Structures are given as structure tokens and as C-alpha cells.
C-alpha positions as CSV (number, residue, x, y, z in Angstrom):
1,M,192.9,151.5,310.0
2,G,191.9,155.2,310.7
3,L,191.3,157.3,307.5
4,T,191.3,160.8,307.9
5,M,188.5,163.2,306.0
6,E,192.0,164.5,304.2
7,K,192.8,161.4,302.9
8,I,189.8,159.9,301.7
9,F,186.4,161.8,300.6
10,N,189.0,164.4,299.4
11,K,186.5,166.0,297.1
12,S,182.8,164.9,299.4
13,K,181.2,167.2,301.4
14,W,178.8,166.2,304.2
15,I,175.5,167.4,303.1
16,W,172.1,167.7,304.0
17,L,168.7,169.6,303.9
18,K,168.8,173.3,304.7
19,E,166.8,172.3,308.2
20,S,167.7,169.5,310.6
21,R,165.2,167.8,312.9
22,C,164.4,165.0,315.3
23,N,163.2,161.7,313.0
24,Q,163.5,163.6,310.1
25,Y,163.8,161.3,306.6
26,V,165.6,163.0,303.3
27,D,166.1,161.9,299.9
28,F,169.4,162.1,298.0
29,V,170.1,161.3,294.2
30,D,172.9,161.8,292.0
31,E,173.5,160.8,288.5
32,F,176.9,159.1,287.5
33,A,178.5,157.7,284.2
34,V,180.2,154.2,283.7
35,E,182.6,154.8,280.7
36,R,185.3,151.6,281.3
37,S,184.7,148.5,282.6
38,E,186.8,148.8,285.7
39,S,185.4,147.9,289.0
40,L,183.4,150.3,290.9
41,K,182.9,151.0,294.3
42,L,180.5,152.9,296.7
43,R,182.0,154.8,299.9
44,I,179.4,155.9,302.3
45,S,178.6,156.7,305.7
46,A,175.4,158.8,307.3
47,D,174.2,160.0,310.2
48,T,171.8,158.7,311.8
49,N,171.1,155.6,308.9
50,Y,170.9,155.0,305.5
51,A,169.5,152.4,302.6
52,V,171.5,152.9,299.3
53,S,170.2,151.5,295.7
54,I,171.6,152.1,292.4
55,N,169.7,151.9,289.2
56,G,166.4,151.0,291.7
57,K,168.3,147.7,293.4
58,L,169.0,148.1,296.9
59,V,173.0,148.0,297.2
60,Y,172.9,148.2,301.1
61,A,171.1,149.4,304.1
62,G,172.4,149.6,307.8
63,Q,174.4,152.4,309.2
64,Y,177.2,150.6,311.5
65,P,176.8,152.1,314.9
66,D,179.1,154.9,315.8
67,Y,180.0,158.5,317.4
68,P,180.0,162.0,316.5
69,H,184.1,162.1,316.7
70,Y,184.3,158.4,315.4
71,K,182.3,158.0,312.1
72,I,182.4,154.6,310.3
73,F,181.9,154.1,306.5
74,D,181.1,151.2,304.5
75,E,183.3,150.5,301.0
76,I,180.8,148.3,298.9
77,D,181.6,146.8,295.3
78,I,178.8,147.8,293.0
79,T,180.3,146.8,289.7
80,E,177.0,144.2,289.0
81,C,174.9,146.8,290.0
82,C,175.9,149.1,287.0
83,V,175.8,149.5,283.5
84,K,177.5,151.5,281.1
85,G,176.6,155.0,280.6
86,K,174.5,156.8,282.7
87,N,173.6,155.3,286.2
88,Y,171.1,156.2,289.3
89,L,172.8,156.7,292.9
90,A,169.6,156.9,295.2
91,V,170.3,157.1,298.7
92,L,167.2,157.2,301.7
93,C,168.6,158.3,305.1
94,V,167.1,158.8,308.3
95,Y,168.2,161.2,311.4
96,V,167.5,160.2,314.9
97,G,168.7,163.5,316.3
98,E,168.5,162.8,320.0
99,D,170.0,160.6,322.4
100,T,168.7,157.0,323.0
101,G,170.1,153.9,324.4
102,T,171.5,153.0,320.7
103,Y,172.5,156.6,319.7
104,Y,174.6,159.4,320.3
105,K,173.5,162.2,319.0
106,S,175.3,164.5,316.4
107,E,174.5,166.5,313.3
108,A,172.7,165.0,310.4
109,G,174.6,164.4,307.5
110,L,175.6,162.1,304.6
111,I,179.2,161.8,302.9
112,Y,179.6,159.6,299.9
113,E,182.1,158.8,296.9
114,I,181.7,156.5,293.9
115,L,185.3,155.1,292.4
116,S,186.1,153.6,289.0
117,G,189.2,152.1,289.6
118,E,190.9,154.9,291.6
119,D,189.0,157.3,289.5
120,I,186.7,159.4,292.0
121,I,183.5,159.9,289.5
122,A,180.6,161.1,291.7
123,Y,180.8,162.7,295.3
124,S,178.5,164.4,298.0
125,G,178.4,168.2,297.4
126,P,176.0,171.0,297.1
127,K,174.9,169.8,293.4
128,T,173.8,166.7,295.0
129,Q,170.2,166.7,294.6
130,S,167.9,165.9,298.1
131,R,164.3,166.8,299.5
132,P,162.1,165.6,302.1
133,D,161.2,162.0,302.3
134,S,157.4,161.7,301.1
135,N,156.7,157.9,302.2
136,Y,157.9,157.9,306.0
137,R,156.6,160.6,308.5
138,S,159.0,162.5,309.8
139,G,158.9,164.5,313.1
140,E,156.6,163.6,315.9
141,M,156.1,160.0,316.4
142,E,155.5,157.3,319.4
143,K,158.6,155.7,320.2
144,I,158.9,152.1,320.6
145,S,161.1,152.4,323.6
146,P,163.5,155.6,325.1
147,Q,166.1,152.8,324.5
148,L,165.3,151.9,320.6
149,G,163.7,155.5,319.6
150,Y,161.3,155.9,317.2
151,T,158.8,153.5,315.8
152,Y,157.8,154.4,311.9
153,L,155.1,155.4,309.4
154,Y,155.1,154.5,305.5
155,D,152.7,155.7,303.5
156,A,153.0,154.3,299.9
157,R,150.2,156.3,298.3
158,H,152.9,158.7,297.7
159,E,155.4,156.8,296.1
160,D,156.8,158.3,292.9
161,D,159.7,155.8,291.9
162,W,162.5,158.4,292.9
163,Q,164.9,155.7,293.5
164,N,164.7,155.0,289.4
165,G,165.1,158.9,288.3
166,Y,161.3,159.8,288.6
167,G,160.8,161.7,291.6
168,T,160.2,165.8,291.7
169,G,160.4,168.3,294.4
170,F,164.5,167.6,294.6
171,H,167.0,170.8,295.1
172,D,170.6,171.4,295.6
173,S,171.7,169.9,299.1
174,V,173.4,172.2,301.8
175,P,177.3,171.5,303.2
176,V,177.0,170.3,307.0
177,D,180.2,171.1,308.9
178,K,180.9,168.0,310.7
179,K,184.3,167.4,312.0
180,C,185.3,163.9,312.8
181,V,187.6,161.2,312.0
182,L,186.2,158.3,309.2
183,T,187.1,155.0,309.9
184,L,186.4,151.9,307.3
185,R,183.7,149.5,308.9
186,P,185.8,147.7,311.3
187,V,183.7,144.0,310.7
188,E,181.9,142.4,307.6
189,R,178.7,144.0,306.9
190,L,175.5,141.8,307.5
191,Y,173.7,139.8,304.6
192,F,170.2,139.5,304.5
193,E,168.2,136.3,304.0
194,K,164.8,136.0,302.6
195,D,164.6,132.2,301.9
196,Y,162.6,130.3,304.8
197,S,159.1,129.4,305.5
198,V,157.1,131.7,307.6
199,V,153.4,129.7,308.6
200,L,150.3,131.4,309.7
201,R,149.3,130.8,313.1
202,S,145.9,132.4,312.8
203,Q,143.8,134.6,310.3
204,G,140.0,136.2,310.6
205,E,138.5,139.7,311.1
206,Y,139.1,142.0,313.6
207,Y,136.6,144.5,315.1
208,L,137.9,147.8,316.4
209,L,135.2,149.6,318.6
210,S,137.2,153.0,319.3
211,R,140.0,154.5,317.9
212,E,143.2,154.5,320.0
213,S,146.1,157.3,320.3
214,T,148.5,154.9,318.8
215,T,149.0,151.9,316.6
216,A,150.0,149.8,319.0
217,L,147.0,150.2,321.1
218,N,145.1,149.6,318.3
219,I,146.5,146.2,317.8
220,K,145.9,145.6,321.6
221,N,142.2,146.5,321.9
222,S,140.9,145.2,318.9
223,F,138.7,142.4,318.8
224,L,139.9,139.2,317.0
225,K,137.9,136.4,315.3
226,H,139.7,133.5,314.0
227,T,138.5,132.2,310.9
228,E,138.8,128.3,310.1
229,T,138.8,127.4,306.2
230,A,139.4,124.5,304.5
231,D,143.0,125.5,303.8
232,S,143.6,127.2,306.8
233,L,145.4,124.5,309.0
234,C,148.7,125.1,307.7
235,V,149.2,128.1,305.4
236,S,152.7,128.4,304.8
237,L,154.3,131.7,303.1
238,P,155.2,132.8,300.6
239,K,152.3,131.9,298.2
240,R,152.5,132.3,294.7
241,D,148.8,132.7,293.9
242,G,148.2,134.4,296.9
243,Y,145.7,133.4,300.1
244,E,142.7,135.5,300.3
245,I,140.7,136.5,303.6
246,R,137.7,138.3,303.8
247,S,136.2,140.3,306.4
248,A,132.5,141.5,307.7
249,A,133.8,143.6,310.4
250,T,136.7,146.2,310.7
251,G,139.1,144.6,308.8
252,C,141.1,141.6,308.3
253,Y,144.0,140.3,310.3
254,V,147.1,137.4,309.9
255,I,149.7,136.1,312.7
256,A,152.7,135.0,310.8
257,D,155.1,132.8,312.6
258,M,159.1,132.9,311.9
259,S,159.2,129.8,313.7
260,E,162.1,131.4,315.8
261,E,163.4,134.5,317.0
262,V,164.8,136.6,314.1
263,A,166.2,140.3,313.4
264,G,165.6,142.1,310.0
265,F,163.5,144.2,308.2
266,V,159.5,144.1,307.7
267,Y,158.7,142.7,304.5
268,L,154.9,142.5,303.1
269,D,153.5,141.4,299.9
270,F,150.0,141.7,299.3
271,E,146.5,143.2,297.4
272,V,143.6,145.3,298.2
273,E,140.8,146.5,296.7
274,E,141.1,150.1,297.7
275,E,143.6,152.4,299.6
276,T,144.2,150.7,303.6
277,E,145.5,151.5,306.4
278,V,147.6,148.3,307.9
279,W,148.9,148.3,311.7
280,I,151.8,145.7,312.1
281,G,152.4,144.4,315.6
282,F,155.7,142.5,316.2
283,G,156.7,140.5,319.5
284,E,158.5,137.2,320.6
285,H,155.2,135.5,321.9
286,L,151.6,135.6,321.6
287,E,149.0,136.2,324.5
288,D,145.3,135.5,323.7
289,L,146.6,134.3,320.4
290,R,148.0,138.1,319.5
291,V,151.2,139.8,319.8
292,R,151.8,142.3,322.9
293,S,152.0,145.3,320.8
294,E,151.7,147.6,323.9
295,I,153.9,146.9,327.1
296,G,153.7,150.1,329.8
297,G,153.6,152.7,327.1
298,R,156.3,151.2,324.9
299,N,155.2,150.4,321.2
300,F,156.0,147.4,319.6
301,A,154.2,148.4,316.3
302,V,154.6,150.4,312.9
303,T,152.3,151.6,310.6
304,Y,151.7,150.9,306.9
305,F,149.2,152.8,304.2
306,A,148.7,151.0,301.2
307,H,147.9,152.3,297.8
308,K,145.2,150.1,296.2
309,G,146.4,147.4,294.4
310,R,149.6,145.0,294.5
311,N,151.6,146.1,297.5
312,V,155.6,144.9,298.0
313,W,157.3,146.6,300.5
314,C,160.2,146.3,302.9
315,G,161.1,148.7,305.8
316,Y,165.2,148.8,305.4
317,M,165.3,151.6,307.4
318,R,164.6,150.0,311.0
319,R,166.0,146.6,312.3
320,L,163.5,144.5,314.6
321,G,163.7,141.5,316.7
322,L,160.8,139.2,317.1
323,R,158.9,135.9,316.3
324,Y,155.5,137.0,315.3
325,L,153.9,139.4,313.4
326,Q,150.7,140.8,313.5
327,V,149.6,142.3,310.6
328,M,145.7,144.1,310.5
329,Y,144.3,145.4,307.2
330,A,141.7,148.0,307.7
331,C,139.5,146.5,304.6
332,R,136.8,143.7,303.8
333,K,139.4,141.4,301.9
334,V,143.1,141.0,301.2
335,I,145.0,138.8,298.9
336,L,148.1,137.7,301.1
337,Y,151.4,136.9,298.8
338,D,154.1,136.9,301.8
339,C,154.8,138.4,305.1
340,R,157.7,138.3,306.8
341,I,161.0,139.7,308.0
342,I,164.0,139.4,306.1
343,K,166.8,138.2,308.2
344,T,169.7,140.3,308.9
345,I,172.9,137.7,309.5
346,Y,176.2,138.6,310.5
347,P,179.0,135.7,308.8
348,V,180.3,134.1,311.9
349,K,181.7,130.9,311.5
350,E,180.2,128.1,313.9
351,L,182.6,126.0,315.3
352,P,181.9,122.4,316.0
353,A,180.7,121.7,319.3
354,A,180.6,118.6,321.4
355,V,177.0,119.0,322.6
356,T,174.9,115.7,321.8
357,D,172.7,115.3,324.5
358,G,169.1,116.5,323.2
359,L,167.8,119.3,326.0
360,S,171.3,120.4,325.9
361,R,172.0,120.1,322.3
362,K,168.5,122.7,322.5
363,I,170.1,124.5,324.7
364,Y,173.4,125.0,322.8
365,E,171.5,125.8,319.8
366,N,169.1,128.5,321.2
367,G,172.1,130.4,322.9
368,V,173.7,130.3,319.6
369,R,170.8,131.5,317.7
370,T,170.2,134.1,320.3
371,L,174.2,135.2,319.8
372,R,173.3,135.6,316.0
373,N,170.3,137.9,316.5
374,C,172.0,139.9,319.1
375,I,175.2,140.1,316.8
376,A,172.7,141.4,314.0
377,R,170.8,144.1,315.7
378,A,173.7,145.6,317.1
379,L,175.7,145.9,313.7
């Protein structure tokens, strides 16, 4: 179903900051009032990607891949997220700004509208407040690969709870002249799954003799020393009371196994006694009991700066494909509660298959899992 902007989003404007640049993260906020008990829905589209929250609760993350002339919007039921009276919309966007194997360059922009029944009660425009995001690093960053584009760095030390209305530094947004046809997402949205067991394959301390130019190289060139304890033989996550790891070296590390190839968002839950730099390498297999974070100039790693105390964070702005996470904390003590991937899954219906032979069944199941992950990374 093709819907032009004249038929839908008829009050909304594409918006952004005054200037756009490659690898740019931007926060948008808006308030809206709910006065009666009707169904509420959000329509939203972004270039390049978005994560949207209502009243501080994540609603959805993930723009459907599209083209400059053919933009896809999502229509999301937000009735259960809203309360009677004032509500708060928060959208984090990232603009890639250059061609990659997974993105076709276009103008930066965000467009949205919120409907109560058939009435528009909020929409994007100059009065939508926006600012450069203070947690994700915008601009120059190493790339995972030329095909996949930029990796990311998130700094939790600058968090100000802006998704709940407490942020500062916001200004009126700037309209963007973005001419395109807007079409409703042609397939179902992905759903997110967190409830599965993760196992630690190794933990201990690491040594870094000299700092390298990228996080991926720092992970690759660190010396790992596995620490064996009475309860380290089979540590599964999440761990309600936490799992303590100590180090007399540069820092602590863990290698977490999702038990199979998965696609989704990095999720961390840990506690530190000081501000700490955290390196996160990801990969499909282990080599010398470590993730291959750097391969031929490609960077399979992201960076997180932790604030003092308990850190609970999810990297909703980029889906990754992997089986293992190698997480390295630049501190002498960390209490680990969880370390995993929030799986992104497309709701396909699996038909019965007459495959009963042991090996054939494993090959079949592996093929199904591969297809599911490829769909999840593509949509």
C-alpha cells in the first residue's frame, strides 16, 4: 500500500538539526496529552535509524531498510505505553550519511505523528525539540567494515535521563526538504527476546602493554589470564546476586557464549566502583580462547564508558551478529549481573519438516537458524 505524504503525515514535517554530518546521533523530544480512552498509534520514519520511547519505556527500535525515494514508516500501537494526561515522546536517531553495503545515502530526517483514534494529537515540526546526543560519539569513528559502516562508542557518564523529560540543551528543530513516497512497512516488525541462558566460557584479568589506535586492536593485543575459582566452572547469566571478578592487572574480562549464532543488540548489566572504559568484542567463534575482534582492518568491537555504580544498558541503535561477546573492563573489580544479546527475531511460521536422521536434523536446524538470523539482520 503506497501512501504519499499528502495522504498521511499531512501535518508533519521532516526535521533535523540545523546541520547534518556523517555518523550523527540526535535526540528529539515532544509532549502530548491523552484526554480520552481511545486507541493510540505512532507513525514514524527516520533516516537512518531510530529508537523511540514513550514515558521512558522503549517502544521499538529499528528503521526498515529503504531508499531515498521510497521511505518506509512504522505504525505502532502505543496505547499501553501512555497515561491519561501528559505523556513524553523521546526519539534517538542516527544518520549514517554515506553509502555502505547496507545503506543508500539520503538526507537526514525524522518524521512522526501520534493519533488518538483518528485525531492527530502530536506531530513532528519546528516545535519538536532536538539536540546532539551526548552519549553516542558522532562524527569520526572506525568502521566495522566498508559494507557494514560505523561501529559506535557510548558514554554513560553523560546520561541525563532525557527520555523521561529531564534533559537540557534542547532547541527547536529545523525542517528538512525531503521529497519521497512514504509506505507502510510491508512486513511485520521484529520482536525482541531476552529470556535465554548465557554461559561464561572464560573470565579473569587482562594486561595491555601499550594502547592501540582502535578498540578492536586493544582487545586483540591484550594478554588474557584465565582465573579458575570454585564457582567459575559453569557460570550462567543472568546472575541475580552478581558474579564478582577481580584483577591485579590492567582490568577484568569475561567471554560470554550465547550458545548459538544470534542477531540483536548488546545488553550489559554490571557494577563498578569507578568510572570505567569497557571494550566489547563480538564474533562467531573463538581463537586461542578470545574473540577475533580485528580481522584485516575490520573492527568487530564497540566501546562503552561506564559511570560509577550499577550500569544497565542496551545498544539499540545497531544490530550485531555473533555467538560470543568478549567484554573487558578497565578496572580491578567488576560485579557482573548479565551480558548478552537481546535477540531480534522475525515472526516466521516454521512448517513441520520430515527430517529425522540425527545429522540431517542438525543440518536442517542450523539452516533454519541461519535463515532466521539473516532475516533479523536485514529487517
